[in-house]
N, C-alpha and C positions, 0 to 999 in steps of 0.2 A: 805399840810400837809396829809403824812402818817406813821400811826406808831408812833406819837411823832416828827417825822422829815421831814424837806422840802425834798422833792426829785421831780425829774424830771418827767413831764410828760409822762407817758408809761413806766414808769418803773414798773417791774414786782415784786411782793413782795417775798422777799429773803425766806420766810418760806413757801411760795406758789405761784409758777408761774402761777396758774390758777387765782390768784388775781394781779391787777395791780393799779396804781394811775392814776386813770379816773377824771379828775377834772371837768367834764361834767356830772360825774355821782354822784361824793362826792367829797368835797371840803376838807373835814377832816379825809379822812382815807382811806383804802384799799377798791377795789371793784372788785364783782365779773368780770371776764374777758369774758364776753359773746362772743368776737369777738375770743376768742383763740381756734381754733380747734382741738389743742392737748388735751383739758380738756374735750370732750365728747367721748362717746364710738362708734361714727359712722363712717362709712366707709371715708376715707381721701376726696373723692370727693361728698361726699353727699351734695346736695342741687345744684348743676351744672345742669344747663339747657340743656347741650350738651348729647348726647348719647354717653359714652364712650366704648370702646372694652371692652369685658369680656371674660374670659377664662373658660374653662369649668368646673371649680370650681368656678365660678360667682365671681371673683375679677375684681373688675373695675382697669384699666392699662392706661392710658393717653401717646399719643404718641406726641413727639416733634420733629418737622424737627429743624435740626441742623443748625445755623447761618441763619435766613431767611430773608436776605437782601444782597443787594449789595451794589457798591460804589456810584449809582445816585438812585434819586427817583424813576424814572421809572423802573429802574431794579430792585429794592429793591420790589416796588409793584408787579412786573410780577413774582418776586420768593414768594411774601406771596400767588398770587391769585394761583399759582401752587400748594402750599402745602395746601392750602384751597381745593383745586379740587382732591388732593390725597387723602384727610381726616385726615389732621394734626389735633390733638386735641389740640395741644398747638405752639402758634406760638414764636419761640424764637429771641427776637432783642437784641443785645448788643448795651449800652448806656454810656454815657459820657459826660461830659461839658467842653466847650471850650468858653471862653468869656462872659460868662451869657447865651450861647445857647447849649439846649441839640441836641446831635448828635445821630444818629444810626452808630455806628463804633464799630469795635472791640477790638482797643487798645488804650488806652489814650496817644496818643503820641504828641499832641497839634495840629494834623490837623483838617482844617473844611472842606476838600473835600468830604462830606458826607452827605447823605440825614437829614434833620432836623426831631427831633422825631413828633413833632408837626404836619406837613405835612403827614408823614406816619400813624398816627392816625387818622388824618384826612378823609383817604381812603375810599368812599362809600364800597365800596367790601368788606373790613376789618371789616367796623363799620356794616355790614349787615351781616354778619356770626356770628356763635355762639363759634369759637374758643377762648379760654383762652389765654391772653398775659401772656408770659413767658421770663420775661424780667432780661437780666442780666448787672448790674451796674457795669461798667468797672473804674469807676472814683476812682481816686488814691489820690483826695485830696477834698473828699465830704464836702460839707459845707449845711448850712439851706436853703440858696437861689436855690441851685441846687436840694436839694429833695423836695423843694416845688415846682418849675418848672416841676418836674416828675410829681408829684401829681395833680398839676393843670391842666395840658395837659391831663393827663389821664380822669381828671372828666370832662374838658370841652367837651370830644370826647364822653364821655356817658360808657367808661370801669369802672370797680370797681363795679359792682351793683349785686343786687341779682341776683343768677343764671349766672353770668359770672366775677366771680373774677379773681383780676390780681395777678399773681406771682412776687414778686420782691425777685432778686436772687444775692449774690455775693459770691466773696472766701471768707473765714475767715478772711484771713488777712486785706481785705478791709471792715469788718463787720461794720465799722464807718457809712457807708451809710445806713445799716438797722436799727441802732441803732437811727440815724437821723430820719430816715422815722417813727421808732417807736414812737418817741416823739411827731413828727407833727402830726402824725394818732390820739393821744390822745386827742387834742386840738378840739373846737367847730367847727372852720373852716372845718375838716375832718370828723367829726363825723359819717356822714350818708356813707361815702366810708370805713370809718375803718373795717368794720364787712368782708368788699369783697376784702383785699388787705392780701396776703399771704406772709411771708417772711422766704426765703430759704438761708441756709450757705452751699457753697459748699466745698469739700475737693479732693484735689488731690491724686492720688494713693500712693505716698511714705507715705502718713499719715498710711496706714495699717502695715507698718513694726511696729511699737509700737501702738499694737491696745489698750493698758490700756490708752496712751496719747489720742489717738483717742477717744476713749468713753467719756473721761474726756472732751474733747472740745464738744462732742455730749451733753453731761450734761450741760456743760456751754450755747449751743445755745438753749435749752430749757430753763434755767433759765434767758437767757435774754428776753426769749419774743416769740424768734422765732418758727415757725410751720413746718417747713421741714429740710432736710440734703442730700444734692446731693453727691454721691461717684463716682469715677473714675471706670469705668467696670471691672477694672484689678486689683482693690485695693487689696493687700494680706488680709487675714483676713477676707475678708467681710463680710461675714455672723456674726462674732462678732460684728461689728459697725450696720450691717441692725437690728440684733435680739435686739440690745439694744436701738436703735432708737426707734423701733417699740413699746418696753416695756414702752417709754415714752411717747407713742402717737402722736411721728412725723410723719409727711409725710416722705417718701423716694424715691429716684428717682436715675438714674444711666444714666451717660456720659460718652462718646459719642460711641454708638454702631456701630461699621464701617460697611461699604458698603459690605466687604469681609466677608463671614461666619457671617454675623450678626445675620441671622436666628437662628442659633444654640443657640446664647446667649440670644437672647431674648425668644425663649423657654424653655430654661433653669430657667429665669429669671422673666417669665411672673408673677408669683404669688408670689413674692416675695417683689416688689416693686409698687410703686403707679404712676409711672412716667418712662420713657425711653426716653432719647434725643438720635436721631439716624441720622445716615449717611446712612444707609440703607433705601430705597426707604421706604415711610411713607405708603403706601397703602400696601405693601408687611408685614410689619412691626404688621399692624394692623390685617391682615389675620392671622398673625402665633400667635398672641395672643388669636386671636379665635377659631384657629384650632381645631376641635373637635377630638383628637388625643391621649388623655389622657388615659393611661392603669392604671399607680401607681402612687400615690405622698403621701407621708410622710413628715413633717416637725415637729419636736420634740420640739422647741424650746420655747413653751408656754404650754406645756402639763404639768400637776404634776409629778413631778419627784418619788413621794412614790407611784404612783399608780399602780396597777396590771395589767393594759392594755395601749397600746398607739393606738391612733386613725391614720388611716390612708384612703385615698380615692381611689377608684376606677378609672372607666371612668367618673365621674362627681361629682358634690357637693351634690348629693343626693345618692350617692353608698358609704356609710359611712361603714367603716369594723374597729374591733378591734382585735389588738393581745396582746399575753400576752407579759409583762414583769415582770422582778423582782421574776421569777419561774425558776425551773430547766429547761435547755434546751433553755433558751430564754434571751434575752442580760438584764443585770441590766440598771440603769439609773443612770444619775449623773445630778446637777445642778450648773453650772458655774457662780460665779459673774462677775462683772467688772474686767478688767485687763487680762482675761483668751482670748484665740483664739476664742473661742465662748461665748456666753452669753446664758443662758437658760438652758433646758433640752438637753441631748442628750444621745443616747443609748450606752451602752458599751459594746463590745463583747471582750471573751476571750477564744482562739483558743483552751487553754488546758481543758476549760469546755465546749465545743461542743454546742456553742451556736449559734441562728438564729432566724430570724425572716421569718415567711412565708407571702407572699401575695396572689397571685392567678394563673394560668397558662393562661397568656393573650398574644396570638402570633400575630404579626404583619400580616398583610394581604399578601399575598404569592409575590406579586410584589417589596415589599419597605422593609423597616428596621428598625431600631430603634436610638432612641436619648434616651440617659441615662445620669443624672447627680446625682452627692453626694455630699453633704459636711462631708469631714473626716478628722479626726486626726489619723495618724498610729502611732502604739505602736511597730512594728518589720517591720524594713524596709530592712534589712541585713539576708535574709531567707537562711538556709541550701539549698546545691545544689540539684536542683530537686525539690524543693517543691514549692507547691502554697497556695495564701491566698485569697479565693474568698470575696470582696468587697460586689459587686453585680451581680446579675447572674442568667441566664434560660439557661444553656448550657447541653446538653443531644444529640448530633448528629443533632444541631438546637440551635436557640436561640442565647444569647450573653453572656459575660462575661466581667467585669471589675474584674480586680484580679492584687495580686501581684507574680512575679512568678521567680526563679531562672533558668533557663534552664539547663539541664545537660551540664557539659562541659564547662560553664561561668563563669565567675567570679563575675558578678553584678547581683542583684537581680533589675528586671524592673518591673513599672506599665504599664499594656497594657489593650487594650480594643478589642474584639474581637466579630466579629460575624460569623455564619456558613453560607457560601457561596461557592455553588459550589464543595459539598462534602468536605470541608477542613474550619477551623476555619482561618480567615484573620485577623491580629491583628495590629494596632497603637501602638507604644511604647513610653516609657518615661522612663529614668534611675531613679531608685529609689536613686540614690546619690545625685538628685538636690530636695529631700524634706527632711525636717525635723520632727521631734518628737515636737516639741513643736508651730507649728503652724497647722491651718487648711486650708485645700485647696477646692476649688470648682474643682471638676474634672468632665469633658463633654465627653462622647465619642458618634460620630454618625455615621451611615452609611445609607444611603436613598435609595439603592437598585440599583443605577446607578452612580458611580465615587468612592471615594476613602474613605477606612475606617479611621476616624481622631481622634484625642485625645486632649484636651486642658486642661490644668492646670492654674487655675485661669485665664481663658479665653484668654488665650495665646498659640499657638504652637509652641513656642521657644523652642527646644531640643526634642521636639518630630517628630517621623518618621510616617509619615502615610503609609496604604498598598492598593496596587492598583493602578490604577481604577479596578472594577469589573461592571460587568451589570449583575446582576440577584439578586432575592429577598432573605431573611434569610429564611433558612430552619425554619420550625415550628416543634415543638417536643410537649409533653404529660408532661411536669415537670411544676412545677410553678414556678414564680420569686421568688428568696431566697436573703435576705439580710444578710451577713455574711457567708455565705457556698454556696457551690455548689451543685446546686440541683439533684442529682443523680437520677437514678429511684432505689427506696430504702434508704437506710440512707445516710443523706448529708455528705458531705468531704469538704476537704480543707477550714477549719474553718479560721475565720478571727481574729486578734487582733488589736482592735483601737475604736475609737468613731465616731458615724454617726449621725448627725444632722437631714439633709435633704437628701432623695433619690427620684428619679422619675425614671419614663419610659414613653416614648410616641413613638406612632407609628411613623414612620419618612418618608416622600416622598419625591420629588426631589422639591426644593424650587427654 
């Protein structure tokens, strides 16, 4: 009984998802859900025994190997041991039920030619490590007996304990797996295990096309007592989903960052989520997360929209700066609710009002280049011929520029990222006709001093044109990094119209 009605064990209180029906604690009412990590103010991985990689801004981000298994037990254990040796923090295993046996297998196809889950869990090397199990259930017809077997086998092998929680995951369309697990975990049999099992829901990239609907599903996941959400890394309006999930206290994760150019996506997103599932080499992914290459970082989503300044960081988490907003010459702010392409606070730039935000004069080392990233909603995508609007730049016979530009004699505006190499700016481009004014975009530009100048829109190079390759560092200059304008020596120019929620600049070498 809870709230005067009969409810299933584990059911969250509809009025407060931080309470649940927990018969072991209270048979006649709602109980505080002490196991719900979304209801405290601690970092998501607080209490985990393993030392996780930290960014220069002191944010923990766990790296998961992707599909850490194979078609046989011996090959699966070899894969797991290799991932452990490479430094994987999370070991991803896919599981399903067949005839009452839990198998480690990617798809629920009826096959039994796969390792048994219990045999994998019993491996001494896996048990002796401190990696967290990152288990995705693929079962399309889940049952109490299946989820009970999963929990029993985990408990028997010593997983799901203090310092080494288990993350049980599935796609939203298969969430009955998690609802059954939630019910079982609320019973006396699993009382000791319950605080150490986290439940995550995965969403495919297509969900981001309707960000309001995706945010509604994220809210429903919180209301169901789930602890984290995971998005495909190319999801449209990604930050509208991420910021909203974080506002609910949920853990966030992205999947599956590719082997090719994965370093750029990891670098741009390392401070935004709690975990990354990668095909990119695990050891290198950890190195990118920890790389001491930060120059500038700003994310406004959780900052007060009515304030007269916004916080940004320099080279580390202790290099805290404030920049004016909502005053003359500076951007204004807006705070967006659920249903928009972004959630929370963004900076609003109006080219006609000559607004910009100044960071600092931070050059990359002579032999390397820059990685820049920003989350932006564009107000003006069809510029007059010859006009430029700078989103983020340090351009004055050196440095870099991320901007909209309509070349003289050309019909269409382009988005371009350029770096000053060998006496000229070298640009990667993307047609602005591929962008819309009602969506937000994660834009990444990168050049490492030895290769091509590249540009990604929502973590995709589709439609972009790279420049190069080149083999020289980016020229240095004596102007600051500016958001919303071109930092000429003297008054800024090329002012931008649009909204920016996140912006970062990193020194970028060969990976």
